[in-house]
C-alpha positions as CSV (number, residue, x, y, z in Angstrom):
1,M,-58.9,14.2,40.2
2,E,-60.1,10.6,40.8
3,I,-57.4,8.3,41.9
4,D,-59.1,5.3,40.2
5,A,-58.8,7.1,36.8
6,L,-55.0,7.0,36.9
7,C,-52.6,4.5,35.5
8,L,-49.5,3.4,37.5
9,A,-47.1,2.1,34.9
10,G,-43.7,2.9,33.3
11,S,-42.0,4.0,36.4
12,P,-38.2,4.7,36.0
13,R,-37.7,2.8,39.3
14,L,-36.7,-0.8,38.5
15,A,-37.5,-2.1,42.0
16,G,-40.8,-0.2,42.3
17,E,-41.9,2.1,45.1
18,R,-40.5,1.9,48.7
19,K,-43.0,0.9,51.3
20,E,-41.4,2.8,54.1
21,H,-41.4,6.0,52.0
22,I,-45.1,5.6,51.2
23,E,-45.9,5.1,54.9
24,I,-44.0,8.3,55.8
25,L,-45.9,10.3,53.2
26,A,-49.2,8.8,54.3
27,A,-48.6,9.8,58.0
28,A,-47.8,13.4,57.0
29,A,-50.5,15.9,58.1
30,D,-49.8,18.3,55.3
31,P,-51.6,17.9,51.9
32,L,-49.5,16.0,49.4
33,P,-47.9,18.1,46.5
34,P,-49.7,17.6,43.1
35,I,-48.6,14.7,41.0
36,I,-47.8,15.0,37.3
37,V,-50.1,13.1,34.9
38,H,-49.7,12.4,31.2
39,R,-53.0,13.6,29.8
40,P,-53.2,11.4,26.7
41,T,-52.7,8.2,28.7
42,M,-53.7,9.2,32.2
43,R,-50.4,7.6,33.3
44,V,-48.7,9.0,36.3
45,I,-45.3,10.6,35.4
46,D,-44.3,11.9,38.8
47,G,-45.8,11.0,42.1
48,F,-46.1,7.2,42.4
49,H,-45.3,7.3,46.1
50,R,-47.7,10.2,46.7
51,L,-50.5,8.4,44.9
52,R,-50.0,5.2,46.9
53,A,-49.8,7.2,50.1
54,A,-53.1,8.8,49.2
55,R,-54.7,5.4,48.7
56,L,-53.2,4.2,52.0
57,R,-54.9,7.1,53.7
58,G,-58.2,6.3,52.1
59,D,-58.3,9.3,49.8
60,T,-60.3,9.0,46.6
61,T,-59.0,12.1,44.9
62,I,-55.6,13.7,44.5
63,A,-54.2,17.0,43.3
64,A,-52.7,16.7,39.8
65,R,-51.2,18.7,37.0
66,F,-51.2,17.5,33.4
67,F,-48.5,17.1,30.8
68,D,-49.4,17.0,27.1
69,G,-46.2,15.9,25.4
70,D,-45.6,12.5,23.8
71,E,-44.7,9.4,25.8
72,S,-40.9,9.7,25.2
73,A,-41.0,13.3,26.5
74,A,-43.1,12.1,29.4
75,F,-40.5,9.6,30.4
76,V,-37.7,12.2,30.2
77,L,-39.8,14.4,32.4
78,A,-40.3,11.6,34.9
79,V,-36.6,10.9,35.1
80,Q,-35.7,14.5,35.4
81,L,-38.2,15.2,38.2
82,N,-37.2,12.0,40.1
83,V,-33.5,12.9,39.9
84,T,-33.9,16.5,41.2
85,H,-36.4,16.1,44.0
86,G,-38.2,13.6,46.3
87,L,-36.7,10.1,46.7
88,P,-33.7,10.0,44.3
89,L,-33.5,7.3,41.7
90,A,-30.9,4.7,42.4
91,L,-27.8,4.6,40.1
92,A,-29.1,1.5,38.3
93,D,-32.4,3.3,37.7
94,R,-30.6,6.3,36.2
95,Q,-28.4,4.2,34.0
96,R,-31.4,2.2,32.7
97,A,-33.2,5.5,32.1
98,A,-30.2,6.8,30.2
99,E,-30.4,3.7,27.9
100,R,-34.0,4.4,27.2
101,I,-33.5,8.1,26.5
102,I,-30.5,7.4,24.2
103,V,-32.7,5.1,22.2
104,S,-35.7,7.5,22.0
105,H,-33.5,10.6,21.6
106,P,-30.4,9.4,19.7
107,H,-29.7,13.0,18.6
108,W,-29.2,14.2,22.2
109,S,-25.6,14.8,23.3
110,D,-24.1,12.7,26.1
111,R,-24.0,15.8,28.3
112,R,-27.7,16.6,27.7
113,V,-28.7,13.0,28.6
114,A,-26.4,13.2,31.6
115,T,-28.1,16.4,32.8
116,V,-31.5,14.7,32.7
117,T,-30.4,11.4,34.3
118,G,-27.9,12.7,36.9
119,I,-25.0,10.5,35.7
120,A,-21.6,11.6,34.3
121,P,-21.4,12.3,30.5
122,G,-18.6,9.7,30.3
123,T,-21.0,7.1,31.6
124,V,-23.6,8.1,29.1
125,G,-21.0,7.7,26.3
126,E,-20.1,4.2,27.5
127,I,-23.8,3.3,27.5
128,R,-24.2,4.6,24.0
129,R,-21.3,2.6,22.7
130,R,-22.7,-0.5,24.3
131,L,-26.0,0.0,22.7
132,G,-24.4,0.1,19.2
133,P,-25.3,1.9,16.0
134,G,-29.0,2.4,16.9
135,A,-28.0,4.8,19.6
136,T,-26.5,7.3,17.2
137,A,-28.5,9.9,15.1
138,P,-28.4,9.1,11.4
139,D,-27.2,12.6,10.5
140,E,-24.2,12.4,12.8
141,R,-25.2,15.5,14.8
142,R,-26.2,15.9,18.5
143,L,-28.4,18.4,20.3
144,G,-26.5,20.0,23.1
145,Q,-27.8,21.5,26.4
146,D,-28.0,24.9,24.8
147,G,-30.5,23.6,22.2
148,R,-28.0,23.8,19.3
149,M,-27.3,21.0,16.9
150,R,-23.6,20.2,16.5
151,P,-21.6,17.6,14.5
152,L,-21.0,14.3,16.3
153,D,-17.3,14.6,15.3
154,G,-16.2,17.9,16.6
155,A,-12.9,17.6,14.9
156,A,-14.1,19.4,11.7
157,G,-15.4,22.3,13.8
158,R,-12.1,22.5,15.7
159,L,-10.1,22.6,12.4
160,R,-12.4,25.3,11.1
161,A,-12.0,27.3,14.3
162,G,-8.2,26.9,13.9
163,E,-8.4,28.3,10.4
164,L,-10.5,31.2,11.5
165,L,-8.3,32.1,14.4
166,S,-5.2,31.8,12.2
167,E,-6.6,34.2,9.6
168,N,-8.0,36.6,12.2
169,P,-6.8,36.2,15.8
170,E,-9.0,39.2,16.9
171,L,-12.2,37.3,16.4
172,S,-14.2,36.8,19.6
173,L,-14.8,33.3,20.9
174,R,-18.5,33.5,20.2
175,Q,-17.9,34.6,16.6
176,V,-15.5,31.7,16.1
177,A,-17.9,29.3,17.8
178,R,-20.9,30.4,15.7
179,A,-19.0,30.2,12.4
180,A,-17.4,26.8,13.2
181,G,-20.4,25.2,14.7
182,I,-18.8,24.5,18.1
183,S,-19.3,25.8,21.6
184,P,-17.4,28.9,22.9
185,E,-15.5,26.7,25.4
186,T,-14.3,24.5,22.5
187,A,-13.3,27.7,20.6
188,R,-11.4,28.8,23.7
189,D,-9.5,25.5,23.9
190,V,-8.6,25.8,20.2
191,R,-7.3,29.3,20.7
192,N,-5.2,28.3,23.7
193,R,-3.8,25.3,21.8
194,L,-2.8,27.5,18.8
195,R,-1.2,30.1,21.2
196,N,0.9,27.3,22.6
197,G,1.9,26.0,19.2
198,E,-0.2,22.9,19.6
199,D,-2.6,21.0,17.4
200,P,-6.2,22.2,17.8
201,L,-7.3,18.6,18.1
202,P,-6.7,16.6,21.3
203,R,-4.4,13.7,20.9
204,S,-7.1,11.1,21.0
205,R,-9.1,12.8,18.1
206,R,-5.9,13.5,16.2
207,R,-5.1,9.8,15.9
208,D,-8.5,9.2,14.3
209,H,-8.0,12.0,11.7
210,E,-4.5,11.0,10.8
211,A,-5.9,7.8,9.5
212,E,-8.2,9.7,7.1
213,P,-7.2,10.8,3.6
214,V,-5.4,14.1,3.6
215,H,-6.1,16.7,0.9
216,D,-3.2,18.6,-0.6
217,I,-3.7,21.8,1.5
218,T,-0.7,23.5,0.1
219,T,-2.2,23.3,-3.4
220,E,-5.7,24.4,-2.2
221,A,-4.4,27.3,-0.1
222,G,-1.9,28.7,-2.6
223,G,-3.6,28.1,-5.9
224,G,-0.8,25.8,-6.9
225,S,2.2,28.1,-5.9
226,G,3.5,25.5,-3.5
227,A,5.7,27.9,-1.4
228,A,5.1,30.4,1.4
229,D,6.2,34.0,0.8
230,G,6.5,34.9,4.5
231,T,3.7,37.4,4.4
232,G,1.0,35.0,5.5
233,S,-0.8,35.1,2.1
234,G,0.9,31.9,0.8
235,P,0.4,28.3,2.0
236,V,2.2,27.1,5.1
237,P,4.9,24.5,4.3
238,V,4.0,21.1,5.7
239,P,6.8,19.0,7.1
240,P,6.5,15.3,6.2
241,G,4.4,13.3,8.7
242,E,2.8,16.5,10.2
243,P,-0.6,15.7,11.8
244,T,-3.5,16.5,9.6
245,A,-4.9,19.1,12.0
246,L,-1.7,21.1,11.8
247,R,-1.9,21.1,8.0
248,L,-5.2,22.9,8.3
249,A,-4.9,25.2,11.3
250,R,-1.3,26.2,12.0
251,P,-0.9,30.0,12.2
252,A,1.1,31.1,9.1
253,T,3.2,33.5,11.2
254,R,4.1,30.9,13.8
255,T,6.4,27.9,13.5
256,R,6.7,25.2,16.0
257,V,10.4,24.4,16.0
258,D,10.5,23.2,19.6
259,V,7.5,22.5,21.8
260,G,9.8,22.2,24.8
261,P,9.8,19.6,27.6
262,D,6.7,18.0,28.8
263,R,5.0,19.7,31.8
264,V,5.5,16.6,34.0
265,V,9.2,16.5,33.1
266,L,9.5,20.2,34.0
267,V,7.8,19.7,37.4
268,K,10.0,16.8,38.2
269,R,13.0,18.8,37.4
270,L,11.9,21.6,39.7
271,T,11.2,19.1,42.4
272,A,14.9,18.2,42.4
273,D,15.9,21.9,43.0
274,P,17.1,22.4,46.6
275,A,16.0,26.0,46.5
276,L,12.4,24.9,46.2
277,R,12.6,21.6,48.1
278,F,14.0,23.1,51.4
279,S,11.6,26.1,51.8
280,E,8.0,26.1,52.9
281,T,6.9,28.4,50.0
282,G,8.9,26.4,47.6
283,R,7.2,23.1,48.6
284,S,3.8,24.8,48.4
285,L,4.6,25.9,44.9
286,L,5.8,22.4,43.9
287,R,2.5,20.9,45.3
288,L,0.5,23.4,43.2
289,L,2.5,22.7,40.1
290,A,2.2,18.9,40.6
291,I,-1.6,19.1,40.8
292,H,-1.7,20.8,37.4
293,A,1.0,18.7,35.7
294,V,-1.3,16.0,34.5
295,R,-1.1,14.7,31.0
296,E,-3.6,15.7,28.2
297,E,-5.4,12.3,28.4
298,E,-6.0,12.7,32.1
299,W,-7.5,16.2,31.5
300,D,-9.8,14.7,28.9
301,A,-10.9,12.0,31.3
302,I,-11.6,14.6,34.1
303,I,-13.5,16.9,31.7
304,G,-15.6,14.0,30.4
305,N,-16.7,13.0,33.9
306,V,-17.6,16.4,35.5
307,P,-21.1,15.9,36.9
308,P,-23.5,18.1,34.8
309,H,-25.0,19.8,37.8
310,C,-21.5,21.0,38.8
311,S,-20.2,22.0,35.3
312,G,-21.0,25.7,35.6
313,I,-19.3,26.1,39.0
314,V,-16.3,24.0,37.9
315,A,-16.0,26.1,34.7
316,D,-16.2,29.4,36.6
317,L,-13.6,28.2,39.1
318,A,-11.3,27.0,36.3
319,V,-11.5,30.5,34.7
320,Q,-10.7,32.2,38.0
321,L,-7.8,29.9,38.7
322,A,-6.5,30.4,35.1
323,D,-6.6,34.2,35.7
324,M,-4.7,33.7,39.0
325,W,-2.0,31.6,37.3
326,A,-1.7,34.2,34.4
327,D,-1.2,37.0,37.0
328,F,1.2,34.8,38.9
329,A,3.3,34.3,35.7
330,T,3.3,38.0,34.9
331,R,4.5,38.9,38.4
332,V,7.2,36.2,38.5
333,R,8.6,37.4,35.1
334,R,8.4,41.0,36.2
335,D,10.1,40.3,39.5
336,V,12.9,38.3,37.8
337,T,13.4,41.1,35.3
338,A,13.5,43.7,38.0
339,S,16.1,41.8,40.1
340,V,18.3,41.2,37.0
341,G,18.1,44.8,36.0
């Protein structure tokens, strides 16, 4: 198409195009790849450097493909393409693009915005908080990477998942996720927490919900009976001061009398054991345990900052490592039982 018919405006690059990159493209003998053009406005979406290189070579036409979406969708495409190929956007460009996308798509989740802009979901969350109320969808829901709308506050979904798993532990993670409006990975986390006798809400979210009004769950669950009958059909007694989430989602057949020492404390205790300290395999085991003995808040921070393009690989590795640790635990218990017997 004719180069003079195209509009060069709205680039996600704050500093504009790089002269040296234009010269490199202009000197290339091969034809330039097609640029992407927004048909309604004839504005270049992707290919600013290629267009300027074509002009530098004296070309009057350039290969192009058209995009027919609206302008906000065109900008999202421009950012996405410039993050994944060609001359990458600078960090400042990606952060500024995230601001613009959050404003134009307030219903998008932090992770979805992060996938487009190539920054961490935690950084997107910080940008959203800085932008204020206008950066949040009015209905308090967000569109995830899987195309599904989920509540902004996932606590309600976690609590519902806890109830479902308490009533029927045999439900699959996908069944729980679908019924509670959460992701299967969140359902997995809730299930693991319940198995460990923990609250289905992470500590940070639990503090927020403890400040909210609490319904009398014992009355609702038992129709006013007020006491558990030990069969799982009556309400679960609630100790004074119990976190709200536990009032809703504690399994009726399981009581949490003693959670046990903190993981960090246990690892420190093992570190002082001479039988482990003074052997090579013992020291290797201590190093592995120390790596995993981070506190819940640290895990939350790590999860929130996993780069979107690595999330699939990280999740798969985490599952593989979890299976290895589960097998390790089984073999250790079996070997100890065999030696005692």
